[in-house]
LUMVO-119656 format. One record per residue (C-alpha): residue in three letters; x, y, z. Coordinates in steps of 0.5 Angstrom, whole numbers, plus 2048, in hexadecimal, padded with zeros to 3 digits. Layout:
<nodes>
ALAXYZ...
</nodes>
This chain:
<nodes>
MET8B78D78E7ASP8B78D18ECSER8B58CA8ECALA8AE8CB8EEGLU8AD8D08E8LEU8B08CC8E3ARG8AC8C68E5ALA8A68CB8E5MET8A88CD8DEGLN8A98C78DBALA8A38C38DEPRO89E8C48D9ILE8A28C38D4LYS8A58BC8D6GLU89D8BA8D8ARG89B8BC8D1TYR8A18B88CELYS89F8B28D2THR8988B28D0ASP8998B48C9PRO8A08B18C7GLN8A08B48C0ALA89F8BB8C2ALA8A78BA8C5VAL8A98B98BEILE8AB8C08BBTHR8AF8C18B4LEU8B58C68B5LYS8B78C98AEALA8BD8CD8ACLYS8BE8D08A5GLY8C48D38A1THR8C58D689BILE8CB8D5897ASP8CE8DB895SER8CF8DC88DGLU8D58E088ESER8DA8DD893LEU8DB8D7897SER8D68D889CCYS8CF8D689FLYS8CA8DB8A2VAL8C78D78A8GLU8C08DA8ABTHR8C18D98B2GLY8BA8DD8B4ARG8BE8E28B8ALA8C38E48B2LEU8C68E28ACALA8CD8DE8ADVAL8D18DD8A7ALA8D58D78A7GLY8DB8D68A3LEU8E18D18A2HIS8E68D18A8PRO8ED8D48A7ALA8F08CD8A7THR8EC8CB8A0GLY8ED8D289DGLY8E88D78A0SER8EA8DE8A2GLY8E88DD8AALEU8E28E28A9GLU8DC8DE8A9LEU8DA8D98AECYS8DD8D28ADSER8D78CC8AEGLY8DC8C88B2ASP8DC8CE8B7MET8D58CF8B7LEU8D48C78B8LEU8D88C88BEGLU8D58CE8C0ALA8CE8CB8C0LEU8D08C58C4VAL8D38CB8C9ALA8CC8CE8C9CYS8C88C88CAALA8CD8C58CFGLY8CD8CC8D3VAL8C58CD8D3THR8C48C58D5LEU8C98C68DBLYS8C68CC8DESER8BF8C98DDVAL8C18C28E0ALA8C58C68E6THR8BF8CA8E7ALA8BA8C48E7VAL8BF8C08ECGLU8C18C68F0VAL8C88C78EFPRO8CA8CE8F0LEU8CF8D08EALYS8D38D68ECVAL8D78D68E6GLY8D68D18DFASN8DA8D18D9VAL8D98CC8D3PHE8DF8CA8CFALA8DE8C68C8GLU8E48C48C4GLY8E58C08BEASP8EA8BD8BALEU8EA8BD8B2ASP8EF8BA8ADPHE8EE8BF8A7ARG8F18BA8A2GLY8EA8B68A2THR8E68BD8A1LEU8EB8BF89BGLY8EB8B8898VAL8F38B8899ASP8F38B189DLYS8ED8AC89BGLU8EE8A88A2ALA8EE8AF8A6PRO8E78B08A9VAL8E28B58A7GLY8E08B88ADPHE8E28B98B5ARG8E68B38B7GLU8E58B58BEILE8E18BA8C2ARG8E28BC8C9LEU8DD8BF8CEARG8DF8C28D4PHE8DB8C68DAASP8DE8CA8DFVAL8DA8CB8E5GLY8DA8CF8EBTHR8D68CC8F0ASP8D68CA8F7ALA8D28C48F6PRO8D48BD8F8GLN8D88B88F2ASP8D28B48F2LYS8CD8B98F0LEU8D38BB8EBASP8D38B48E8LEU8CB8B48E7LEU8CB8BB8E4LEU8D08B98DFLYS8CC8B28DELEU8C68B68DDTHR8C98BB8D8GLU8CC8B68D4ARG8C58B28D4TYR8C18B98D2CYS8C58BD8CDVAL8C28BC8C6VAL8C88BE8C3TYR8CD8BA8C7GLN8C88B48C6THR8C88B58BEILE8CF8B58BDLYS8D08AF8C2ASN8CB8AB8BFGLY8CB8AD8B7PRO8C48AD8B5LYS8C28AB8AEVAL8C38B08A9THR8C08B18A2VAL8C38B589DSER8BF8B7896MET8C08BC891GLN8BA8BF88CARG8BA8C4887VAL8B78CB888
</nodes>
């Protein structure tokens, strides 16, 4: 796909959202079922069933997916798709593109060993390795726009309002 094809594909969508802003607001959903036998949660991904469990640093077997890894994987997926879309739109040819995310966790917080230790990632680092002949100013623009339009990155960076509830079934 080239930039003209991308623009043509997105033009009617963008026009609809300009004339009807509410049409652009979509609720994405995820559902998981807590396993009654083991310390795991089965998450319906739409394509397969992902079984998440405890990280080995908290006593998990390592056989199930770690939700922290899944968060980083979602960031990599979103950032990679965004980078490729932006590269296409601004005509930066990519011969190679790799996306890496890593984050630092202190499991003392998660396990309640140290009340001062944070629960969650202390720091997340996102890196793009690209093979291209594009000039540096185009790469700077590519990075700036990728950061701006990556949904998962912006969500992590800006911390949206989150509400939590519980009900009996």
